[in-house]
C-alpha positions in Angstrom: -38.9 -86.6 41.7 -39.9 -89.1 44.4 -40.7 -88.1 47.8 -37.3 -89.2 49.0 -35.1 -87.7 46.7 -37.1 -84.6 47.8 -36.5 -85.2 51.1 -33.2 -86.0 50.9 -32.4 -82.8 48.8 -34.3 -80.3 51.0 -32.8 -82.0 54.1 -29.4 -81.7 52.8 -30.3 -77.8 51.6 -31.2 -76.7 54.9 -28.3 -78.2 56.7 -25.8 -76.3 54.0 -27.7 -73.1 54.5 -27.6 -73.4 58.2 -24.1 -74.1 58.3 -23.7 -71.0 55.8 -25.6 -68.6 57.6 -23.7 -69.7 60.7 -20.2 -69.5 59.1 -20.6 -66.2 57.8 -23.1 -64.6 60.5 -25.9 -63.7 58.5 -28.0 -61.6 60.7 -31.7 -60.9 60.6 -31.4 -58.1 58.2 -29.5 -59.9 55.9 -31.8 -63.0 56.1 -34.6 -60.7 55.3 -33.1 -58.9 52.5 -32.3 -62.2 51.0 -36.0 -63.8 51.2 -37.4 -60.0 50.0 -35.2 -60.3 46.9 -36.6 -63.9 46.0 -39.9 -62.6 46.9 -39.4 -59.5 44.7 -38.2 -62.0 41.8 -41.6 -63.9 41.8 -43.9 -60.9 42.1 -41.9 -59.5 38.6 -41.8 -63.1 37.2 -38.0 -63.0 37.1 -37.5 -66.3 39.5 -36.5 -68.4 36.6 -34.3 -65.6 35.3 -32.4 -65.0 38.7 -31.9 -68.7 39.8 -30.9 -69.6 35.8 -28.5 -66.9 35.4 -26.6 -68.5 39.0 -27.3 -72.1 39.0 -28.7 -73.4 35.7 -25.8 -74.5 34.1 -24.3 -76.4 37.0 -27.5 -78.2 37.3 -27.0 -79.2 33.4 -23.3 -80.2 33.9 -24.3 -82.7 36.5 -26.7 -84.3 33.7 -23.9 -84.3 31.0 -21.3 -86.3 33.4 -22.3 -89.9 32.2 -24.1 -88.6 28.9 -23.4 -90.2 25.8 -23.0 -87.9 22.5 -23.7 -84.5 22.3 -23.9 -82.3 25.7 -27.2 -81.0 26.9 -27.4 -77.1 27.5 -29.4 -74.7 29.9 -33.0 -74.0 28.2 -33.3 -70.6 29.7 -36.4 -68.7 30.8 -38.0 -68.0 27.1 -39.1 -71.1 25.9 -42.8 -71.1 24.5 -44.5 -74.5 23.7 -46.7 -74.9 20.5 -44.4 -73.1 18.1 -45.6 -73.6 14.6 -44.5 -76.1 12.3 -42.3 -75.8 9.3 -42.6 -78.0 6.4 -39.1 -78.3 4.4 -37.8 -75.9 2.9 -37.9 -74.2 6.5 -37.9 -71.0 7.0 -38.3 -69.5 10.9 -41.5 -67.7 11.1 -40.1 -63.7 10.7 -41.9 -60.1 10.4 -41.4 -58.9 6.8 -38.3 -57.3 6.2 -37.0 -58.9 9.5 -34.1 -57.2 10.6 -30.6 -59.3 10.6 -28.2 -61.4 8.4 -29.4 -64.5 7.3 -28.5 -67.3 8.8 -28.8 -70.9 7.6 -28.7 -73.0 10.7 -28.1 -76.9 9.3 -26.6 -80.2 10.4 -27.5 -83.7 10.9 -29.0 -85.8 13.8 -27.7 -89.4 14.5 -27.6 -91.9 17.4 -24.2 -93.3 19.0 -24.0 -95.9 16.6 -24.1 -93.1 13.8 -27.3 -94.4 12.5 -29.1 -91.1 11.0 -32.4 -90.2 13.0 -35.2 -89.1 10.6 -38.2 -87.5 11.5 -36.4 -85.5 14.4 -38.2 -82.9 15.3 -36.2 -80.1 16.4 -37.9 -76.8 18.4 -36.0 -73.9 17.7 -36.2 -70.3 19.2 -34.0 -67.4 19.3 -33.5 -63.4 19.9 -34.5 -61.3 16.9 -31.4 -58.5 15.9 -32.6 -56.6 19.1 -32.1 -59.3 21.2 -36.0 -59.6 22.0 -37.9 -62.8 22.2 -41.3 -63.0 20.9 -44.0 -63.9 23.0 -41.8 -62.1 26.2 -40.8 -58.9 25.2 -43.7 -56.6 23.9 -44.6 -55.4 20.1 -43.2 -58.7 18.5 -45.5 -60.9 16.9 -46.4 -64.3 18.5 -44.0 -67.0 17.7 -41.5 -64.6 15.7 -38.5 -66.5 15.3 -40.0 -69.8 17.0 -40.6 -72.9 14.8 -40.4 -76.8 14.6 -38.8 -78.8 11.9 -38.3 -82.2 11.5 -35.0 -83.9 10.1 -35.4 -85.8 6.3 -34.6 -89.4 5.8 -30.8 -88.9 6.2 -31.0 -87.1 9.5 -30.0 -84.1 8.0 -31.7 -80.6 8.7 -31.5 -77.1 7.5 -33.7 -74.0 8.4 -33.4 -70.5 7.1 -33.5 -67.6 9.8 -31.6 -64.4 11.0 -28.2 -64.4 13.1 -29.1 -63.4 16.5 -26.7 -61.0 18.4 -25.5 -61.0 21.9 -27.7 -59.1 24.3 -27.9 -58.1 27.9 -30.7 -60.0 30.0 -33.3 -57.9 31.8 -31.2 -55.5 34.1 -34.1 -53.7 36.4 -35.3 -56.2 38.1 -34.3 -58.2 41.1 -31.6 -60.3 38.7 -30.3 -56.9 37.4 -30.1 -55.3 40.9 -27.6 -58.4 42.2 -25.5 -59.0 39.4 -25.2 -54.8 39.7 -23.9 -55.2 43.3 -21.4 -57.8 42.1 -20.1 -55.7 39.5 -20.8 -58.2 36.8 -22.1 -57.4 33.4 -25.6 -58.5 32.3 -24.5 -59.8 28.4 -25.0 -63.3 27.2 -23.4 -64.7 24.3 -25.4 -65.1 20.6 -27.2 -68.2 20.9 -29.6 -70.5 19.2 -32.2 -72.6 21.3 -33.7 -75.7 20.8 -35.3 -78.9 21.7 -35.2 -82.3 20.0 -37.7 -84.6 19.8 -38.4 -88.1 18.8 -40.8 -91.1 19.9 -37.8 -93.5 20.4 -35.0 -91.1 22.2 -35.1 -88.8 25.4 -36.0 -85.4 24.6 -32.9 -83.3 24.7 -32.4 -79.6 25.0 -30.0 -77.6 23.7 -28.0 -74.6 23.2 -25.9 -73.4 20.5 -22.8 -70.8 20.5 -20.9 -69.1 17.6 -17.2 -69.5 17.4 -15.2 -66.1 17.8 -18.2 -64.3 19.4 -18.1 -62.1 22.2 -18.9 -62.8 25.9 -18.0 -66.8 25.2 -16.1 -66.9 27.9 -17.5 -64.5 30.4 -21.1 -65.4 29.5 -23.5 -63.8 32.4 -25.2 -67.4 32.7 -21.9 -69.1 32.7 -23.3 -71.7 30.2 -20.8 -72.0 27.4 -19.2 -75.4 26.9 -16.7 -76.4 24.4 -19.3 -79.0 23.1 -21.7 -76.3 22.3 -19.9 -74.6 19.7 -20.7 -75.5 15.9 -18.9 -74.5 12.7 -19.8 -70.5 11.8 -19.0 -69.5 8.3 -19.8 -66.3 6.2 -20.7 -66.6 2.7 -20.0 -64.1 0.1 -19.5 -66.1 -3.1 -21.6 -64.5 -5.7 -22.1 -68.0 -7.0 -23.4 -69.7 -3.8 -25.2 -66.2 -3.0 -27.3 -66.6 -6.3 -27.7 -70.5 -6.0 -29.5 -69.8 -2.5 -31.7 -67.1 -4.7 -30.0 -64.4 -2.4 -28.8 -60.8 -3.1 -26.7 -60.2 -0.2 -23.9 -62.0 1.8 -24.9 -64.9 4.6 -23.6 -67.3 7.3 -23.8 -70.7 7.9 -23.8 -72.6 11.1 -23.6 -76.0 11.3 -23.8 -78.3 14.5 -24.5 -82.4 14.2 -25.9 -83.7 17.0 -25.2 -87.3 18.8 -28.3 -88.9 20.7 -27.9 -91.8 22.9 -28.5 -94.9 21.8 
């Protein structure tokens, strides 16, 4: 961000906040309660969570207005860089007997002209069956259900993982306090996070949701968009289960990405 843009935004924010305080007759106790909330969120490591829940989706919408191809989505507060690279056939790092139903995440990556993009790195992360994230919540091995893999020569990809559930965001801290006071729930719908990287393309951040899932229409982060819901199917055909080398039914989630030229 340039200094000129920073000055423009800070000046506009200051003006809007002062107008807001005047319109609503915000007194000093209310002002101090608001600043204490922000300070508390920083001390408890929730500053990203607090702002992401209320504002990140709107910032992402702005970036999608003139975007060519698949929409971007919020990153959320739980991204961790340098996840292990997964050679094909890709399997997400996980504990022995990781809880959850097996999910195959598959699709293609193409440019706006329909050309497949090979060697596109997909950096994937998601919650475990309890709705918890490695490197964030205690008791989970580092980089569990976090990994990077590449598309093949035809721009196709597939990775084996587990189906994440809807989950509650942390509710014992400042963010939970605000949501409680507003009478809102704490749930996010089940989702997958990812970043797409390639030397010839601008990095893309996405978050994909499952059709028919809970909380799609009332996500606490208000981040679900129509273009972020892929094709989701349950597979219980014995022949297909055997072909995959499995003994139980599984899910397949397909999403095809289109990147700007």
